[in-house]
Backbone as a printed PyTorch tensor [residue, N CA C, xyz], in Angstrom:
tensor([[[-18.5460,   5.9550, -16.2180],
         [-17.7450,   4.8530, -16.3990],
         [-17.5760,   4.5910, -17.8770]],

        [[-16.4030,   4.2480, -18.3360],
         [-16.1530,   3.9340, -19.7410],
         [-15.7200,   2.4190, -19.8640]],

        [[-16.3030,   1.6790, -20.6810],
         [-15.8760,   0.3170, -20.8410],
         [-16.0630,  -0.1640, -22.2790]],

        [[-15.3750,  -1.1720, -22.7050],
         [-15.5070,  -1.6880, -24.0330],
         [-16.5280,  -2.8310, -24.0570]],

        [[-17.6020,  -2.6010, -24.8360],
         [-18.7220,  -3.5750, -24.8010],
         [-18.3590,  -4.7340, -25.7650]],

        [[-17.6220,  -5.6990, -25.3060],
         [-17.0430,  -6.7110, -26.1000],
         [-18.1070,  -7.5960, -26.6710]],

        [[-19.2520,  -7.8140, -26.0630],
         [-20.2630,  -8.6580, -26.5880],
         [-21.4120,  -7.8590, -27.2150]],

        [[-21.1970,  -6.5640, -27.3420],
         [-22.1940,  -5.6490, -28.0770],
         [-23.6100,  -5.7780, -27.6300]],

        [[-23.8280,  -6.0110, -26.2480],
         [-25.1930,  -6.0430, -25.7790],
         [-25.6550,  -4.7210, -25.1750]],

        [[-24.8140,  -3.6950, -25.2950],
         [-25.1550,  -2.3000, -24.8300],
         [-25.3160,  -2.2620, -23.3050]],

        [[-24.7160,  -3.1280, -22.5500],
         [-24.7690,  -3.1530, -21.1200],
         [-23.4150,  -3.5530, -20.5830]],

        [[-23.0050,  -3.0590, -19.4150],
         [-21.7710,  -3.4890, -18.8410],
         [-21.9430,  -4.8550, -18.1530]],

        [[-21.0720,  -5.8000, -18.5080],
         [-21.0590,  -7.0880, -17.8720],
         [-19.7080,  -7.2500, -17.1350]],

        [[-19.8590,  -7.1040, -15.7980],
         [-18.7000,  -7.1280, -14.8630],
         [-17.8290,  -8.3860, -15.0210]],

        [[-18.4010,  -9.5320, -15.3830],
         [-17.6700, -10.7570, -15.4230],
         [-16.8500, -10.8630, -16.6230]],

        [[-17.1560, -10.1340, -17.7500],
         [-16.4600, -10.3320, -18.9710],
         [-15.9110,  -9.0460, -19.6080]],

        [[-16.2010,  -7.8520, -19.1480],
         [-15.8320,  -6.6320, -19.7740],
         [-14.9510,  -5.7560, -18.8000]],

        [[-14.0120,  -5.2110, -19.4510],
         [-12.9850,  -4.3150, -18.6940],
         [-13.4430,  -2.9410, -18.5860]],

        [[-13.2990,  -2.2850, -17.3550],
         [-13.5920,  -0.8930, -17.2420],
         [-12.3400,  -0.1450, -17.6710]],

        [[-12.5010,   0.7710, -18.5650],
         [-11.3320,   1.5940, -19.0650],
         [-11.1110,   2.7860, -18.2360]],

        [[-12.2350,   3.4530, -17.7900],
         [-12.0650,   4.6830, -16.9600],
         [-13.3210,   4.7310, -15.9950]],

        [[-13.0220,   5.0470, -14.8310],
         [-14.0670,   5.2800, -13.8330],
         [-13.7210,   6.5770, -13.1170]],

        [[-14.7820,   7.4010, -12.8510],
         [-14.5470,   8.7210, -12.2410],
         [-15.5280,   8.8330, -11.0610]],

        [[-15.0720,   9.4330, -10.0560],
         [-16.0230,   9.6710,  -8.8630],
         [-17.1020,  10.6460,  -9.2950]],

        [[-18.1240,  10.6590,  -8.5360],
         [-19.2820,  11.5590,  -8.8090],
         [-18.8480,  12.9680,  -8.8080]],

        [[-19.4780,  13.8100,  -9.5880],
         [-19.2110,  15.3120,  -9.5890],
         [-19.5440,  15.8540,  -8.2560]],

        [[-18.9200,  16.9930,  -7.9320],
         [-19.2010,  17.6640,  -6.6460],
         [-20.6690,  18.2100,  -6.6950]],

        [[-21.2280,  18.4180,  -5.5570],
         [-22.5950,  18.8210,  -5.4130],
         [-22.9000,  20.1530,  -6.0640]],

        [[-21.8560,  21.0280,  -6.2470],
         [-22.0900,  22.3570,  -6.8420],
         [-22.0820,  22.3170,  -8.3710]],

        [[-21.8920,  21.1510,  -8.9160],
         [-21.9260,  21.0630, -10.4240],
         [-23.2110,  20.4390, -10.8550]],

        [[-23.8830,  21.0990, -11.8470],
         [-25.0870,  20.5710, -12.3980],
         [-24.8770,  20.1300, -13.8340]],

        [[-25.3170,  18.9800, -14.2440],
         [-25.2850,  18.5520, -15.6330],
         [-26.6350,  18.3730, -16.1950]],

        [[-26.9170,  19.0980, -17.2620],
         [-28.2670,  19.0160, -17.9710],
         [-28.0610,  18.6730, -19.4690]],

        [[-29.1590,  18.0620, -19.9830],
         [-29.1240,  17.8510, -21.3370],
         [-30.3700,  18.5700, -21.9390]],

        [[-30.1490,  19.5220, -22.8440],
         [-31.2990,  20.3120, -23.4430],
         [-32.2600,  19.3190, -24.0540]],

        [[-33.5950,  19.6450, -24.0420],
         [-34.6150,  18.7400, -24.4670],
         [-34.4840,  18.4930, -25.9640]],

        [[-33.9330,  19.2990, -26.7690],
         [-33.7890,  19.1270, -28.2410],
         [-32.6260,  18.0790, -28.5840]],

        [[-31.8250,  17.8250, -27.6230],
         [-30.6130,  16.9910, -27.8520],
         [-31.0270,  15.5080, -28.0490]],

        [[-30.2930,  14.7910, -28.9680],
         [-30.5930,  13.4070, -29.1030],
         [-30.0990,  12.5930, -27.8830]],

        [[-29.3910,  13.2730, -27.0030],
         [-28.9560,  12.5750, -25.8010],
         [-29.9720,  12.5750, -24.7240]],

        [[-31.0160,  13.4370, -24.8880],
         [-32.0750,  13.5760, -23.8510],
         [-32.9070,  12.3190, -23.7470]],

        [[-33.4670,  12.0480, -22.5580],
         [-34.2730,  10.8990, -22.3450],
         [-34.3420,  10.5600, -20.9020]],

        [[-35.0560,   9.5360, -20.5790],
         [-35.1950,   9.1880, -19.1130],
         [-33.9130,   8.4730, -18.6250]],

        [[-33.1690,   7.9130, -19.4610],
         [-31.9120,   7.2960, -19.0340],
         [-30.7880,   7.7210, -19.9950]],

        [[-30.3110,   8.9790, -19.9110],
         [-29.3330,   9.4590, -20.8390],
         [-27.9870,   8.7620, -20.8110]],

        [[-27.3680,   8.6400, -21.9980],
         [-26.0630,   8.0040, -22.1140],
         [-25.3680,   8.6170, -23.2980]],

        [[-24.0670,   8.3770, -23.3870],
         [-23.2640,   8.7710, -24.5670],
         [-22.5300,   7.4690, -25.0250]],

        [[-22.6710,   7.0710, -26.2450],
         [-22.1570,   5.8370, -26.7520],
         [-21.4640,   6.1440, -28.0920]],

        [[-20.3980,   5.5210, -28.3860],
         [-19.6470,   5.5960, -29.6650],
         [-19.5800,   4.1970, -30.2140]],

        [[-19.7090,   4.0660, -31.5720],
         [-19.5910,   2.7770, -32.2110],
         [-18.1200,   2.4500, -32.4370]],

        [[-17.8280,   1.3290, -32.9680],
         [-16.4500,   0.8860, -33.1580],
         [-15.6240,   1.7620, -34.1230]],

        [[-16.2640,   2.5910, -34.8660],
         [-15.6340,   3.5080, -35.8120],
         [-15.4380,   4.9510, -35.1530]],

        [[-15.9350,   5.1280, -33.9360],
         [-15.8180,   6.3720, -33.2780],
         [-16.8950,   7.3690, -33.4580]],

        [[-17.9450,   6.8960, -34.0850],
         [-19.1330,   7.8120, -34.3430],
         [-20.1590,   7.6730, -33.1360]],

        [[-20.7870,   8.7670, -32.7130],
         [-21.6900,   8.7190, -31.6200],
         [-23.0500,   8.0580, -32.1740]],

        [[-23.5740,   7.0880, -31.4240],
         [-24.7690,   6.3960, -31.8600],
         [-25.6950,   6.1400, -30.6580]],

        [[-26.9420,   6.0720, -30.9580],
         [-27.9910,   5.6860, -30.0190],
         [-28.0590,   4.0870, -30.0310]],

        [[-28.6620,   3.5010, -29.1430],
         [-28.9050,   2.0490, -29.1540],
         [-29.6380,   1.5790, -30.3690]],

        [[-30.4820,   2.4670, -30.9260],
         [-31.2590,   2.0780, -32.1990],
         [-30.3140,   2.1500, -33.4150]],

        [[-29.1730,   2.6660, -33.2810],
         [-28.2310,   2.8390, -34.4200],
         [-28.2690,   4.2420, -35.0140]],

        [[-29.2310,   5.0630, -34.6090],
         [-29.3550,   6.4750, -35.1190],
         [-28.2630,   7.3480, -34.4910]],

        [[-28.0540,   8.5100, -35.1030],
         [-27.0370,   9.4760, -34.6590],
         [-27.2660,   9.7000, -33.1500]],

        [[-26.2280,   9.7760, -32.3680],
         [-26.2790,   9.8740, -30.9310],
         [-25.5670,  11.0660, -30.3960]],

        [[-25.2580,  12.0990, -31.0920],
         [-24.6120,  13.2750, -30.5510],
         [-25.5910,  14.2970, -30.0040]],

        [[-25.0980,  15.4060, -29.7020],
         [-25.9300,  16.4560, -29.0770],
         [-25.1170,  17.2880, -28.1170]],

        [[-25.8660,  17.8770, -27.1520],
         [-25.2120,  18.8650, -26.2870],
         [-25.4180,  18.4140, -24.7870]],

        [[-24.3970,  18.6470, -24.0380],
         [-24.4980,  18.4330, -22.5470],
         [-24.0310,  19.7100, -21.9780]],

        [[-24.8000,  20.3120, -21.0110],
         [-24.4550,  21.5050, -20.3740],
         [-24.0460,  21.2860, -18.9610]],

        [[-22.9250,  21.9240, -18.5150],
         [-22.3650,  21.7800, -17.2310],
         [-22.2960,  23.1580, -16.6210]],

        [[-22.7580,  23.3660, -15.3290],
         [-22.6690,  24.6110, -14.6850],
         [-22.3270,  24.3550, -13.1750]],

        [[-21.8760,  25.3990, -12.5010],
         [-21.6370,  25.3510, -11.1430],
         [-22.2990,  26.5400, -10.4810]],

        [[-22.0090,  26.7010,  -9.1900],
         [-22.6760,  27.8680,  -8.5080],
         [-22.1950,  29.2500,  -8.9330]],

        [[-21.0950,  29.3050,  -9.6890],
         [-20.7070,  30.5580, -10.2450],
         [-21.5540,  30.8670, -11.4440]],

        [[-21.5530,  32.0290, -12.0470],
         [-22.3680,  32.2990, -13.2100],
         [-21.8700,  31.6520, -14.4980]],

        [[-20.7980,  30.9700, -14.4630],
         [-20.1900,  30.2960, -15.6490],
         [-20.9010,  29.0080, -15.9120]],

        [[-21.0420,  28.7000, -17.2460],
         [-21.4480,  27.3500, -17.5500],
         [-20.8230,  27.0260, -18.8980]],

        [[-20.6110,  25.7780, -19.1560],
         [-20.0490,  25.3150, -20.4480],
         [-20.9220,  24.2390, -21.0920]],

        [[-20.8240,  24.1940, -22.3710],
         [-21.5630,  23.1790, -23.1590],
         [-20.5280,  22.2770, -23.8010]],

        [[-20.7880,  20.9720, -23.8170],
         [-20.0320,  19.9470, -24.5050],
         [-20.9070,  19.5290, -25.7150]],

        [[-20.3260,  19.7070, -26.9170],
         [-21.1250,  19.3980, -28.0310],
         [-20.4490,  18.2580, -28.8400]],

        [[-21.2140,  17.2300, -29.1980],
         [-20.6960,  16.0380, -29.9420],
         [-21.3640,  16.0580, -31.2370]],

        [[-20.5420,  16.1830, -32.3700],
         [-21.1310,  16.3140, -33.7190],
         [-21.1730,  14.8370, -34.4180]],

        [[-21.8690,  14.7820, -35.5230],
         [-22.0850,  13.4880, -36.1820],
         [-20.8400,  12.7530, -36.4140]],

        [[-19.6520,  13.3850, -36.6770],
         [-18.4270,  12.7360, -36.9230],
         [-17.7600,  12.2490, -35.7080]],

        [[-18.3010,  12.5300, -34.5070],
         [-17.6650,  12.1080, -33.2590],
         [-16.7160,  13.1530, -32.6670]],

        [[-16.6460,  14.3490, -33.3440],
         [-15.8310,  15.4560, -32.8310],
         [-16.4550,  16.0270, -31.5830]],

        [[-15.6490,  16.1450, -30.4800],
         [-16.2300,  16.7170, -29.2650],
         [-15.5940,  18.0940, -29.0600]],

        [[-16.3800,  19.0700, -28.7750],
         [-15.8290,  20.4330, -28.4240],
         [-16.6000,  21.0550, -27.2710]],

        [[-16.0090,  22.0700, -26.6720],
         [-16.6570,  22.7360, -25.5940],
         [-16.6750,  24.2520, -25.8480]],

        [[-17.6410,  24.9050, -25.3210],
         [-17.7570,  26.4090, -25.4280],
         [-18.6110,  26.8940, -24.2980]],

        [[-18.5170,  28.1610, -24.0600],
         [-19.4050,  28.7580, -23.0320],
         [-20.8070,  28.7020, -23.4790]],

        [[-21.7440,  28.2220, -22.6240],
         [-23.1120,  28.1080, -22.9100],
         [-23.6690,  29.4060, -23.3550]],

        [[-24.4520,  29.3110, -24.4940],
         [-24.9950,  30.5900, -25.0830],
         [-24.1490,  31.1710, -26.1710]],

        [[-22.8910,  30.8140, -26.2890],
         [-21.9180,  31.3420, -27.2920],
         [-21.6080,  30.2750, -28.2710]],

        [[-22.1990,  29.1560, -28.2950],
         [-21.8300,  28.0360, -29.1900],
         [-22.4210,  28.2210, -30.5990]]])
């Protein structure tokens, strides 16, 4: 789900904030993992951008990193978010 955090409390408030994009759950044959060295890793992973478009953690630190997606075929892709907010994808292992 993508929403604009109008009150900057880092949580979705249904009564006051608009959902910009919502997507159904991924199919069961798709696996999403976050490598342990990524700043996106943690018990409750998330991806957040500040008002200037830079990826940030709730602490204010850099919030980019890598997200790996794979399915039952031997293919997998990595989504990489750099400090400037640029998002790119490549085949996992070839990035």
